[in-house]
N, C-alpha and C positions, 0 to 999 in steps of 0.2 A: 133031968139034969137041968140046972139053970145055966143059961148062955150068960158069958161075960162080954159086956159091950166096952170097948176102948175108945178114950178119946184120941185124937190125931196125935197129939203130943205123947200120950202113953204108948201108942203103937210105935212111933218112932223111936220112942226110949227103948222099948221091949226089943226091936230090931237091932239097935245100937248095941244093947247088952249082949245080945246073941252074937254080932259080929265080933264084939270084943272078946268074947270066950272062945274065939277060934285062933289058936297060937299063930298058924300061917299068915293071918290077915292082921297081925299086931307088928310085925316087922317084915313087911312086904316090899320087895323091889320092884319098881315099875320103870320100864323104859318107853320114852314117847318124845313127842315134839311139843315144845311149849306154845301155846297160843293164848290169846285174850289176856295177857299177863298185866296185872294192876298192882302197884305199890301205893299204899295210902299212907298219910301222913303219921298214922298210928305206928308204922313199921311193919305192919302185917303185909304179906303178899298173897294175892289170888290169882290163879291161872289155870289153865285146862291142859292135860296131856292127852294126846291124841295119837293114833297110828291112822293105818289106811282104812280101818272098819270101825273104830270104836273112839270114846273119848271117856275122860274121868275129870271131875272137878277137883281141884287141889288147894289146899291152904297151907302157909307156912307162917306161923306167928312170929312176931318180933324177935323173941328171944332164941329162936332158931335161926331166924334169917341173918342175925348179926354175925354168925359164923360162916356166911357165904363169902368166898374168895374172888367172886365175880358177879357181875349183874345179869340178871334174869332177863332174857330178851325173847321176844317171839321168834319163832323159827328154831330155836336152839334145840340139839338133841341132848337130853339129859336122862340120868337114871335117878329117880326119886325112891327114898326109903322113907316109910311111915306107917301109920296104922289106918285101917280101913274103917270108916264109921258112917252114922247117919246124922246129917244137920237137920236137928229136930225141928227148925222152923219151917223148912219146906220140904222135908222128907226125902231129899236127894242125898244119895251117899257120895261120900267124898274121901280123899286120900290127905289126911293130915301129916304133911311131910316134916320128918325129923331132920334129914339131910338131903341136898340135892347136888350132884356132881356132873360135870360134863362127860358126855358119852363118848368114847374113842380117843380123847384127849384129856390131860389133866386140868384140874381147875385152875392151876397157876398159869397155865399156858392160855387158858381162854381170858383170864383177867388181864394178862399181859398183853394180848391182842386188841381187848377192848380199850383198856387204857392207852396203848399206842395209838389206835386210831383216833380216839377222842382228843388227844393232846395234839396230834397232828392237824386235826380240824380246827383247833383252837389257835394253831400257830406257834405253839412252842418249839418247834423244829425248824422254823424258818432260818435261812442262811443271814437274812437281814439282821438277825438279832445277834448273831455270832460276833464276839469281840476278838481283836487280835491279841496275842500274848506279847507281853513287853520283851525286849530284846535282851536287855541286861535287868532281869528282877533282883531287887535288892533283898527281898524276902518271898520265902514260899511257904505256905501252910499246908500240911499235909494231914488230911482227916481220914483215919484208917485205924485198924487195930494196933496197939502198941507191942503186941506180943508176937505178932507174925514176923516170918523172914522177909516180908514184902518192905516193911518200913526200913529194915537196916540195909536192904539192897538199894533202896532208893537213896538213902542218906549217903551211902558209899559212892554212888555212881555220880550223884550231884557234887560232892566234895572233890571227887576227882576231877570232873569236868570243870567246875567253876567255883572254887572254894570261897569267893568273895559274897555269894549269896547266903543270907541267914536262913536256916531251916526251922521251922516250929512243927511241933506234932500236936494235934489236937486228937486225943484218944478217944475213940468210940467203938461200939459193937459193930461188927460187920455180917452177923447172922443172927438171926432168930427175930422175934416179935418186937423186941425194943430197939432193934438196929435201925430202922427208918427214922424214928422220932430224934433219936441221937445224932444222926448223920445230917438230918435237915437241920436241927438245932445248932450244930457245930458250923455249919455254912452260914447260918444268919449270925452267930456270934462273931466270926471272922469277918462279916461285912460291917457289924455294928461297931466294932472297935478298930476297923482299919488294919487289921493284923498283918496283911501281907499284899504284895502285888499280883501273885496268882495262888489258886486253891487247886490242889490235887486231891481227888477223893477215889477211893478204890479199895481193892482187896486183890489176893492171888486166886488161882483158879478154884472151881469147885462145881457143883452139880447145878442146875437150874434153880433148884429151889435154894441152895445155898446164896446163890448171886441175886435172888429175888428181892432182898431188901433195896437193891439199886434200881428195881423197876417199881418202887413205891410212889406214889402220886405225890406224897408229901416230900420227898427227896427231889422228884422232877420239878416241882414248883419252887424249891427253895434254890435250885440250881438256875432256874430262869430268872427268879428275882434278884439274882446276885449281882452287885455292882463290880465285883472282882472277876476277872475271867477265871473259869473254872475248866479244869482238865479231868476227863472221866476216864479212869484207869482200872477196869474191873476184869478179872479173870484172865483169859488167853486170847488169842486171836480171833477164833470162830465165835467167842461169846459176845452177845450183844444185850445190854439192857436198856431201859427206858432212859436212864441217865446218859448213856453214850449219844443218844439222839438230842437231848436238850443242852449239854454240856457244849461250851465254845470249842473246845478240840476234844477228839476222842483218841486215846492212845490204845494201842492193841493190848499192851501189857504194863505193869507199873514200871517196869525197867525202861520202856520206851517214853514213858511219861518223864522220867527223870532226864531223858536225853532230849526231849522236846522243850522242857521248861527252861533249862539253861544252856547256854552255848559250850561248845568244848574249847578249854583255854588253847590246847595245841592248835586248833583251827585258828584262833585268834592271833596267837604268836605267829604263825605262818602267814595269815593275812597281814600282819603288822610288818613282817620280814619283806613281804612282796611289795608292800607300800614303800617301805625304806628303799628298795632296790629301785622302784620306779622314780622315785624323787631324787635318788643319787644320780640314775642315769640322765633324768630330765636336766639336774643341774650341770652334770658333763657336757652335755649336749649344747646347753645355753653357753657354758663358758667357752666352749670350742668356737661357736659362733662369734663371740665377743672377741676372741682372740684373732679370728679371720678379719673382722670388722676393724680392729686395732691395727692389723698389719697393712689393710688397704689404705687406711687413713694416714699411716706414718708415711707412705710412699706419696702422699698428696702435695703439690707443690706450695699450697698455703701454708703447710707445716715445715717443708724443707727450706722455703725462702719467703718468710712473714711478709717482707717489705715488696715482694713482687705484687702481691693483690693490691697494695696501695699504688703502686706505679701503674699498674692496669687500669685501676679507677681513675688516675691523673689522666692517662691518655684518652680514656672513654670521655672523661670531662671536657678535653680540649674538643674532641669531635663533636660534642653536644653543643659546646659554646659555639663553634664554627658554623655548625647547622643552624642554630638560632639566630645568629647574626645574618646569615644569608637570608632565611626566611623573613626576618624584619626587613631587610633592605627590599626584598622582592614586594613585601606587603606594602611598604611605603613609597614606592615607586611610582604606581598609578595615581595615588591621591596627589601626589607632586605635580604630576602632569596636568591634572584637572584643576589645582590651584592656579598654576601657571595660566592654562587657557582662560580661566575665569577673570584673572586679574588682568589679563590682556583685553577681554572684553568690557570689563569696568573702566578701564583707562580710556578705551576708545570712546566710551559714552560719557567721560567726565566732561563738565562743562569748562574745565580749564582749557581744554583742547580748542575751544572756540576763542578763547582769548589770543591764542597764538595767530590767529586769522584777522585781527584787528577789532575784535569786538571787545566790548566791555560788559560788567555785570553789576547793575544797580541794585543795592539793597537798603532797606530802612535800618533804623538804629538797633533794631533787634536781629538784624540779619537776614531777614525775610525778603526774598527777591520781590522786586518790583515788575509787576506785568502790565498795570494800566496806570494812566496819569492820575486818576483820582486817588491811587493808593499813595501818592506823595502830596500832600496839600501844600498850598502856598506858605512858605516860611519853614518848612519841615527840613530837616537834614537829610541827606542822602549819602550813602556810602557807594562810591564808584569804584570798582576794581579793575585794573588794566593789566595787560600783560605783564608789565613791570610797575608795580607800585599801586597805590590807592589815592583817592581823591575824595574830600569831604566837602560835599556842595550843599547850598541852601536853594531851595526852590524859590524862583523869583516870579515865575508865572507858568501856569498849567494850560496846556493847549489840549483841550479834549478833542478828538476826531471822532466823528460818528460812525458807530460800528455798522459793518455792512450787514444788510439785512438778508 
C-alpha cells in the first residue's frame, strides 16, 4: 500500500474539513475572558478566550462584528458562539465567532456602562456645561412620539400652568433602531432653525431595552451640542439614560418636565398679589409718615407767624451790628494811641520848635537848609525863616571860619 504524503496546507485543510463535519463544533458556545483583543481598520476583531487552564484563539469578521452592541475589551467575561476550525496558514485551531454576548449581564447593559464611562471622561456630564432654563419661555419644542399619552399629558399640564407658552411637537420614534437617529436629527433641526427657547425630549416608561434609544451616543452628542437648553424626561423616577446625564436638566417623568419648563400661573398670580400688598402697605406707611411730618410742621412758629422769623432776623442783625461796631472801636483804639504818641515825638523833633527859642532857619532859593558859609556864595539870595515871618537877604560878605581839626 502506497503511503500518501500531505503538504502542510493539505493537512490543515483536511483537519479543518474533519472539524467542520462535527455538528457540535459548528455551533459551539464558549465562555471565557477576553484577552489580547485587537480591532483592525478592516473591521475584523482578533482576540483570545481564556479560563484558568486553557485558551483559544478567536476571530470575528467585520460583517458579524457590526452587530455587536458593545465594545470588546480585555478582561470582559463573554460567551462566544461560532464554528471551530483550523487556520490553514499556521495550523492553529480557532473559533470563528458568529455572536459574542456579555456573560452575566445583557449586551445593552455593557454598552450602556461603556458609553457612560467614555462620555464622562470626555466631560459631557460636567456641570459647567449645564445651561439654566429660561424662567418664562416663549416657546417649547417637545421631541417625542406623537401617538403616546405622554405628549397629551405634557401639553395639558403646560397649558394649564402657563398658557402663554407656544408648544411645538417634533414627532419622532422613541423605540427601535431608527429612533436614535430621528431624536438626534430633531434636536439638531430645532437648533438650526431656532424653533424654541427650551427642548424637552423623552417618552413614557418601559423596559431598559425600550428606553435604550436615549442611551445612544448620537442622541447624547446632539444634546451636548445643542445651543438650546434640553430637558431629558425619559421613563419613571428610577430610570436613568445617558441623555439624563448629558441634558441640562433631568426630569424624573415627562409630567415633571412640564412642571419644570414653565411656571405655574397660580403661583405667579399669588406672587403678584403679595407684591401688590407689600407695595400698598409701603405706600400707606409712607403716607402716614408724611401726615405726621405735616402735622409737626403745621405747629412750627414759622408757619403760624411768618413775620416772626423776619423779626427774629432783625434782632439778630442788630446784635451783630452792635458787636461789629464794638469790635471796630476796640480794634482802632490802640492804633490811635500809637499815632498820637508818634505825632508828639515828631512835633518835639520839629525844627520849628527851635524858632520859638529865638533861632532862625536859613535856606537857599531851593529851600535846602544852609549849614556852611560856602553854601551861600556872595551875592546869592538867602531865605531866613523866623518864629514870625521870613526875611529875604543877599549875601554881602562870607566869613569862613576854620573847621576844628
